[in-house]
C-alpha atoms as one frame of an Amber mdcrd trajectory, in Angstrom:
protein
   5.834   9.767  -0.704   5.556   9.989  -4.470   6.851   6.883  -6.235   7.743
   6.496  -9.902   8.796   3.655 -12.131   9.703   3.490 -15.790   8.126   0.929
 -18.088   8.033   0.320 -21.801   5.133  -0.145 -24.203   5.861  -0.927 -27.858
   9.400   0.406 -27.493   8.273   3.695 -25.932   9.348   4.739 -22.412   6.612
   5.659 -19.917   6.589   6.780 -16.275   4.071   5.491 -13.740   3.498   7.783
 -10.714   1.626   7.004  -7.486   1.674   7.671  -3.741   2.810   5.082  -1.220
   0.553   6.798   1.384  -2.571   5.394  -0.352  -3.709   8.890  -1.387  -4.388
  10.416  -4.783  -1.693  12.245  -6.730  -2.526  15.500  -8.501  -1.388  17.563
 -11.475  -3.102  20.687 -12.816  -6.089  20.209 -10.488  -6.823  16.636 -11.616
  -6.417  13.721  -9.187  -5.264  10.219 -10.091  -4.784   6.938  -8.240  -1.961
   6.133 -10.667  -0.732   8.394 -13.454   1.012   6.981 -16.527   2.682   9.341
 -18.972   5.165   9.207 -21.830   8.570   9.817 -20.212   9.410  12.741 -22.501
   6.536  14.772 -20.979   8.462  15.051 -17.659   5.227  15.580 -15.721   5.395
  16.309 -11.998   2.720  15.257  -9.506   2.042  16.127  -5.884   0.429  14.061
  -3.150  -2.996  15.051  -1.929  -4.578  14.209   1.396  -7.459  12.502  -0.454
  -7.474   8.773   0.370  -7.967   6.270  -2.413 -11.454   4.912  -1.766 -11.884
   1.249  -1.033  -8.259   0.651  -0.123  -6.872   0.512   3.385  -3.336   1.353
   4.375  -1.096  -1.325   5.862  -1.608   0.230   9.300  -5.402   0.137   8.908
  -5.277  -3.525   7.874  -3.151  -4.425  10.912  -5.590  -2.531  13.165  -8.528
  -4.423  11.659  -6.793  -7.794  12.100  -5.706  -7.091  15.673  -8.968  -5.456
  16.721  -7.360  -2.120  17.534  -9.689   0.821  17.049  -8.519   4.336  16.317
């Protein structure tokens, strides 16, 4: 699922966008792990099926710790 949060830098409002599925988000054919934009741009992102390299999901970590193989 796409997640967003607002944050402020030097009095200016920004939006941070990411996926909680540990995949890249995409806009206009460009993929991002985390996108940060000025809030007034109102940019929309979609989730891809491209995993973020080097990071495991919570389920993968549990499987590693418990010795469960997929």
